[in-house]
N, C-alpha and C positions, 0 to 999 in steps of 0.2 A: 767502635761499631760491635754491638752485641750479636753473637751468632751462636746457635747451638754447637756444642762441642764436635758433634760428627761433621758439620758444614764446615767449621774451622779446619779440620784435618783434611777435608776435601779440598779446599781453597789452597792450604799449604802444599799439598802434592801437586796440584794443578799449576800454580805460579811460583815464581821465584820471590824472593824478599822485595825487591824493587817493583814487581808486578803487583803483589799483594799491597803494598803502600798505595800505588796508583788506584787500584780497586777501592781501598778504604776512603781515599780521597774524594773520589767521584760520587761514591755512597754518601759521605758526610755532606757534600754540597747539594745532592739531590733531596736528602732528608731535611736539610735547612731550608730549602725552598718549598718544600711540600708540608712541613709541619710547623706549628707555631712554637715559641720557645718553651711554653708551658707543656705542650705534647711531648717535645723532645725530652723532657725531665721525667716524663712519666714511665717510659720504658717499654712495656710490653707491645704496644702497637708499632712503635719504631723498630723494635727487634725483629718482629714478624715482616714488616716491610723491608728491613734491611736483608733479612734472610731471602726473601722473595728475590729482591734485585740481584744479591750476589748469587743465588742460584741460577738465575737467568743468565748472568755474566758467564759462569762456569759452563752452563749447557751451551751457549753460544760458541765459546772457545773450543769445546770439545767437538763441535760440529764444524770446526775449520775456520771460524771468523777470526779476523786479526784483532788483537786485543785493543789497539788503539781505535779501530773502527767501533768495537763494542763499546768501549767507554765513552767515545763521542756520542753514540747513539743513545746511551743511557742519559748523558747529561743533557742532550737536546730534546729527546722525547722517549722517556722510559717506558711509555705504553707500547711503541713499536718492539721493544726488546722483549716485554713480556708476551706479546702476541706471537713473536717469532719463536718462542720457546715453549708454548703451551701453558704458561703460567698465568694467563690473563683471567681466568675464570675462579669461581669460589673453591674449586677443587685443587688449587694451586699446591697446596701442602702435600697432598697425595702424589700429584704429578712429579714434584721436587724430589721427594723420597724415592719414588719409582726411578726416576732418571739418575740419582746421585748417590743415594745411600748404599752401603754395603748390603747385600740382601740378607746377610746373618744379624744385622743390626737395623731393626725397624722402630726404634724408638721415636716417641714424638718429637716433632720438628722443634718446638718451643716448649720450654718448661721442664 
């Protein structure tokens, strides 16, 4: 799973090693069901998508949702997760950075 460095740090602070592995597994399953094999090889779109979903998972967890419930929701219908965290619109990058990034580090989400 390709994530920007700052988001990797957020995830590693939020979850223990086992939880990180479970998040990565769900993201992989969702990506494989959303993108073609060729798209999965390309990288950038999949990386942005992964960052969006992982960000939604972290935001939900910080809001008090149980991780098992978050991961089940993500696997069944990721749209609900995005809508519940404010990441459903085109401004999702800005929302994600605002909700999760260290205020002193506002580097671009991807790239």
